TIPA-422979 format. One record per atom (N, C-alpha, C): residue in three letters; x, y, z. Coordinates in steps of 0.001 Angstrom, whole numbers, padded with zeros to 6 digits, always signed. Layout:
ALAXYZ
...
END
This chain:
MET-134364-040882-051201
MET-135441-039952-050941
MET-135297-038815-051933
ILE-136400-038466-052588
ILE-136400-037388-053573
ILE-137569-036449-053320
GLU-137483-035235-053871
GLU-138553-034236-053758
GLU-139258-034002-055090
LYS-138576-034339-056171
LYS-139126-034131-057501
LYS-138557-035213-058410
PRO-139110-035367-059611
PRO-138631-036443-060478
PRO-137146-036291-060796
LEU-136473-037412-060952
LEU-135064-037372-061311
LEU-134904-036934-062765
THR-133905-036115-063009
THR-133562-035729-064370
THR-132747-036863-064987
PRO-132583-036877-066304
PRO-131726-037903-066910
PRO-130302-037894-066332
ALA-129757-036712-066049
ALA-128418-036629-065458
ALA-128401-037258-064064
ASP-129461-037042-063285
ASP-129554-037637-061946
ASP-129616-039155-062040
VAL-130445-039661-062959
VAL-130587-041112-063130
VAL-129248-041723-063513
ASP-128564-041102-064459
ASP-127263-041606-064890
ASP-126285-041628-063718
PHE-126286-040568-062926
PHE-125353-040468-061808
PHE-125626-041536-060748
VAL-126866-041671-060302
VAL-127139-042624-059213
VAL-127014-044071-059664
THR-127268-044350-060934
THR-127175-045738-061397
THR-125741-046150-061705
THR-124821-045192-061759
THR-123422-045528-062024
THR-122517-045300-060814
LEU-123088-044931-059682
LEU-122286-044674-058477
LEU-121440-045878-058071
HIS-121944-047075-058310
HIS-121257-048289-057854
HIS-120700-049099-059018
GLY-120351-048415-060085
GLY-119748-049083-061235
GLY-120682-050110-061843
ASP-120167-051309-062059
ASP-120952-052370-062695
ASP-121696-053251-061694
ASP-121585-052955-060413
ASP-122310-053744-059410
ASP-123811-053589-059618
PRO-124553-054686-059489
PRO-126021-054547-059616
PRO-126574-053717-058457
VAL-127516-052848-058772
VAL-128119-051991-057748
VAL-129626-052064-057842
SER-130262-051829-056714
SER-131714-051712-056692
SER-132048-050488-055852
PHE-133195-049895-056162
PHE-133597-048660-055500
PHE-134986-048809-054919
VAL-135160-048284-053716
VAL-136484-048069-053141
VAL-136583-046557-053004
VAL-137435-045970-053813
VAL-137534-044511-053889
VAL-138680-044032-053007
LEU-138366-043123-052107
LEU-139396-042456-051318
LEU-139519-041038-051843
MET-140685-040725-052350
MET-140978-039388-052870
MET-141524-038560-051724
GLN-140790-037509-051357
GLN-141199-036635-050262
GLN-141565-035279-050833
PRO-142833-035084-051213
PRO-143193-033769-051751
PRO-143075-032706-050677
ARG-142576-031559-051069
ARG-142435-030462-050107
ARG-143796-029827-049905
GLY-144187-029670-048675
GLY-145524-029186-048362
GLY-145550-027730-047948
ALA-146708-027296-047516
ALA-146917-025901-047146
ALA-146122-025507-045904
GLN-145707-026485-045095
GLN-145013-026159-043861
GLN-143675-025462-044092
ASP-143118-025569-045289
ASP-141830-024941-045524
ASP-141864-023913-046657
LEU-143011-023295-046867
LEU-143147-022286-047927
LEU-142139-021143-047770
LEU-141990-020629-046571
LEU-141078-019511-046351
LEU-139646-019927-046651
LEU-139243-021108-046182
LEU-137881-021569-046431
LEU-137624-021737-047923
ARG-138588-022279-048656
ARG-138432-022464-050103
ARG-138338-021109-050801
ALA-139131-020145-050379
ALA-139065-018817-050993
ALA-137707-018172-050732
ILE-137166-018317-049527
ILE-135839-017773-049212
ILE-134778-018444-050083
ASP-134873-019774-050230
ASP-133929-020495-051088
ASP-134000-019984-052525
ASP-135213-019788-053033
ASP-135381-019303-054400
ASP-134755-017918-054573
VAL-134957-017037-053610
VAL-134375-015704-053680
VAL-132847-015791-053626
ALA-132322-016642-052740
ALA-130869-016806-052627
ALA-130260-017325-053917
LEU-130995-018147-054644
LEU-130504-018689-055912
LEU-130788-017755-057092
GLY-131450-016633-056830
GLY-131774-015699-057892
GLY-132972-016126-058726
GLU-133765-017067-058214
GLU-134936-017567-058937
GLU-136181-016852-058423
PHE-136269-015571-058751
PHE-137325-014724-058214
PHE-138718-015158-058663
ASP-138850-015621-059895
ASP-140154-016075-060380
ASP-140659-017257-059567
ASP-139748-018170-059211
ASP-140149-019317-058395
ASP-140577-018878-057002
ALA-139906-017884-056448
ALA-140254-017386-055110
ALA-141661-016819-055099
VAL-142033-016141-056170
VAL-143366-015548-056264
VAL-144436-016628-056378
ARG-144143-017737-057038
ARG-145131-018797-057272
ARG-145191-019837-056154
GLU-144402-019726-055122
GLU-144323-020772-054100
GLU-145680-021187-053539
GLY-146601-020285-053330
GLY-147881-020632-052733
GLY-148863-021257-053694
ALA-148517-021389-054948
ALA-149445-021866-055966
ALA-149500-023385-056095
GLU-148691-024107-055335
GLU-148661-025558-055439
GLU-149823-026187-054679
PRO-150369-027307-055194
PRO-151458-027975-054502
PRO-150986-028605-053200
GLU-151921-028777-052277
GLU-151615-029389-050985
GLU-152512-030591-050755
GLY-152154-031427-049788
GLY-152976-032564-049387
GLY-153257-033512-050528
ASP-154521-033926-050670
ASP-154904-034867-051718
ASP-154627-034314-053105
ALA-154733-033017-053287
ALA-154474-032420-054595
ALA-153000-032540-054975
ALA-152109-032671-053981
ALA-150682-032820-054248
ALA-150314-034268-054544
ASP-151176-035207-054192
ASP-150866-036618-054388
ASP-150662-036961-055854
ALA-151502-036451-056734
ALA-151396-036794-058152
ALA-150055-036359-058733
PRO-149593-035115-058538
PRO-148268-034752-059057
PRO-147141-035590-058433
ALA-147237-035873-057146
ALA-146207-036677-056495
ALA-146193-038094-057055
GLU-147371-038666-057277
GLU-147456-040010-057850
GLU-146890-040033-059271
ARG-147195-039008-060055
ARG-146658-038934-061429
ARG-145140-038781-061403
ALA-144637-037951-060506
ALA-143188-037754-060391
ALA-142500-039055-059987
LEU-143114-039775-059071
LEU-142563-041058-058649
LEU-142577-042058-059798
ALA-143683-042147-060519
ALA-143789-043082-061643
ALA-142743-042762-062712
HIS-142553-041487-063001
HIS-141537-041066-063977
HIS-140150-041508-063524
THR-139834-041293-062264
THR-138525-041646-061725
THR-138308-043149-061757
LEU-139311-043915-061340
LEU-139170-045375-061344
LEU-138960-045900-062758
ALA-139704-045364-063722
ALA-139548-045795-065122
ALA-138146-045466-065626
ALA-137633-044296-065279
ALA-136294-043905-065728
ALA-135218-044801-065116
LEU-135358-045143-063851
LEU-134395-046038-063207
LEU-134461-047436-063818
ARG-135661-047942-064037
ARG-135831-049281-064615
ARG-135291-049340-066041
ALA-135377-048239-066768
ALA-134878-048204-068148
ALA-133372-048440-068211
THR-132671-048204-067113
THR-131227-048449-067073
THR-130909-049894-066710
GLY-131937-050667-066377
GLY-131730-052056-065969
GLY-131726-052246-064461
ALA-131857-051163-063710
ALA-131881-051261-062247
ALA-133265-051688-061776
GLU-133304-052385-060653
GLU-134578-052672-060000
GLU-135003-051414-059254
ALA-136292-051088-059325
ALA-136758-049882-058643
ALA-138210-050035-058237
THR-138474-049764-056957
THR-139828-049684-056427
THR-139905-048366-055664
GLY-141098-047971-055259
GLY-141180-046737-054511
GLY-142564-046404-054038
GLN-142636-045320-053287
GLN-143901-044845-052740
GLN-143776-043386-052350
VAL-144912-042713-052290
VAL-144958-041348-051786
VAL-144985-041447-050267
ALA-144107-040720-049616
ALA-143997-040758-048152
ALA-144190-039348-047621
GLU-145441-038909-047600
GLU-145722-037535-047192
GLU-145716-037378-045669
ARG-146216-038362-044959
ARG-146287-038277-043494
ARG-145153-039090-042870
HIS-144424-038476-041963
HIS-143332-039115-041232
HIS-142335-039801-042165
PRO-141778-039058-043125
PRO-140896-039677-044117
PRO-139630-040284-043524
LEU-139083-039707-042472
LEU-137871-040285-041897
LEU-138164-041599-041177
ASP-139322-041705-040555
ASP-139709-042978-039947
ASP-139886-044037-041029
ARG-140516-043659-042128
ARG-140706-044602-043238
ARG-139363-044980-043854
LEU-138453-044020-043964
LEU-137122-044295-044490
LEU-136408-045317-043609
ARG-136495-045146-042319
ARG-135875-046101-041383
ARG-136485-047495-041563
GLU-137803-047566-041708
GLU-138472-048854-041932
GLU-137982-049518-043212
VAL-137844-048738-044278
VAL-137378-049292-045560
VAL-135949-049812-045421
VAL-135086-049075-044748
VAL-133708-049517-044535
VAL-133703-050836-043777
ASP-134507-050929-042720
ASP-134578-052166-041929
ASP-135157-053319-042742
GLU-136246-053062-043485
GLU-136917-054123-044252
GLU-136048-054666-045384
THR-135280-053793-046020
THR-134522-054200-047209
THR-133065-054518-046923
GLY-132575-054152-045761
GLY-131156-054328-045474
GLY-130299-053413-046342
ALA-130782-052221-046594
ALA-130091-051268-047472
ALA-128679-050987-046978
ASP-127772-050821-047943
ASP-126380-050506-047627
ASP-126164-049014-047426
GLU-126981-048206-048094
GLU-126838-046762-047978
GLU-128152-046091-048368
VAL-128242-044822-048007
VAL-129385-043988-048375
VAL-128852-042841-049218
ILE-129566-042547-050298
ILE-129244-041380-051123
ILE-130395-040398-050977
VAL-130066-039179-050605
VAL-131044-038101-050559
VAL-130694-037180-051715
LEU-131582-037113-052702
LEU-131349-036278-053875
LEU-132305-035100-053800
THR-131749-033913-053710
THR-132541-032729-053421
THR-131973-031506-054137
THR-132725-030450-054147
THR-132186-029167-054583
THR-131627-028475-053346
PRO-130743-027505-053501
PRO-130195-026826-052325
PRO-131290-026120-051519
HIS-131209-026267-050216
HIS-132110-025581-049280
HIS-131222-024929-048225
PHE-130789-023706-048504
PHE-129754-023068-047723
PHE-130086-022910-046244
VAL-131275-022474-045930
VAL-131637-022251-044525
VAL-131648-023577-043772
GLU-132295-024596-044342
GLU-132359-025891-043683
GLU-130966-026503-043523
GLU-130144-026386-044554
GLU-128796-026952-044488
GLU-127949-026239-043445
PHE-128068-024923-043355
PHE-127294-024163-042374
PHE-127582-024651-040959
PHE-128852-024946-040681
PHE-129236-025402-039350
PHE-129279-026928-039238
HIS-128791-027622-040256
HIS-128768-029085-040295
HIS-130159-029683-040085
ARG-131150-029053-040708
ARG-132530-029538-040637
ARG-132978-030103-041977
ASP-132056-030231-042923
ASP-132382-030805-044228
ASP-132554-032325-044064
TRP-133165-032950-045077
TRP-133480-034385-044978
TRP-132241-035240-044770
ALA-131158-034940-045456
ALA-129954-035771-045331
ALA-129371-035684-043926
SER-129271-034490-043383
SER-128734-034331-042029
SER-129597-035060-041004
ARG-130896-034934-041151
ARG-131802-035597-040212
ARG-131768-037108-040395
ALA-131644-037574-041634
ALA-131602-039021-041892
ALA-130347-039651-041302
ARG-129238-038938-041311
ARG-127985-039479-040770
ARG-128130-039898-039315
HIS-129002-039247-038586
HIS-129212-039566-037177
HIS-130270-040636-036974
LYS-130919-041057-038055
LYS-132094-041921-037914
LYS-131915-043316-038511
VAL-131186-043455-039619
VAL-131265-044696-040381
VAL-130197-045729-040095
GLY-129054-045353-039553
GLY-128051-046348-039187
GLY-127188-046857-040338
VAL-127281-046248-041510
VAL-126410-046578-042638
VAL-125887-045264-043217
PRO-124832-045314-044027
PRO-124337-044060-044619
PRO-125409-043357-045447
VAL-125426-042030-045372
VAL-126368-041206-046128
VAL-125561-040312-047057
LEU-125808-040454-048349
LEU-125155-039636-049356
LEU-126145-038581-049824
LYS-125712-037332-049762
LYS-126573-036227-050191
LYS-126119-035784-051567
LEU-127046-035805-052533
LEU-126762-035363-053891
LEU-127652-034182-054218
PHE-127100-033220-054932
PHE-127899-032092-055391
PHE-128337-032358-056818
SER-129633-032285-057042
SER-130194-032456-058368
SER-129925-031201-059181
HIS-129691-031413-060459
HIS-129439-030287-061349
HIS-130256-030446-062616
ALA-130306-029374-063371
ALA-130948-029422-064682
ALA-130217-030452-065530
PRO-130869-031014-066547
PRO-130251-032068-067348
PRO-128876-031721-067913
GLU-128600-030450-068181
GLU-127301-030103-068737
GLU-126217-029984-067676
ASP-126578-029932-066394
ASP-125608-029828-065308
ASP-125395-031184-064677
PRO-124147-031612-064436
PRO-123935-032890-063749
PRO-124300-032760-062277
PRO-124873-033812-061657
PRO-125196-033763-060227
PRO-123923-033660-059395
GLN-124036-033103-058210
GLN-122908-032982-057315
GLN-123215-033721-056026
ALA-122213-034319-055454
ALA-122381-035056-054200
ALA-121808-034253-053053
GLN-122372-034465-051879
GLN-121868-033842-050662
GLN-122033-034852-049555
GLU-120978-035067-048785
GLU-121095-035996-047656
GLU-120966-035249-046361
END
């Protein structure tokens, strides 16, 4: 599950997690919506990203958000496939955890990776996607923090 397109560092990290074992990915793109604007602004302020906090309300919603989410998903799938991995995906805006559970059941997935940016308020209250997925999917959930291309991704279990 992702919120934004994977960076090259993210792609390299997730495709090498299991060494030379063949891997396949089913990517669920979960765009962040208007329901968490305040939480995102608090996270931006906590990270010192004041410009991002000011622009939080400027993102498209509903159908207008579908095009950026679809482009982000297409970019991510192409980057994963370029490494030789199998990759399919979809935008999962409504009931993403239910859809995640369905994908795990349909594919027999061994694990779930939630790749996200830090969300301090949600993480503190264990309301972030990874914490919620751990109670829903029935397989191990690995939480990775996405970073800029020059920063290596970090894992948290």
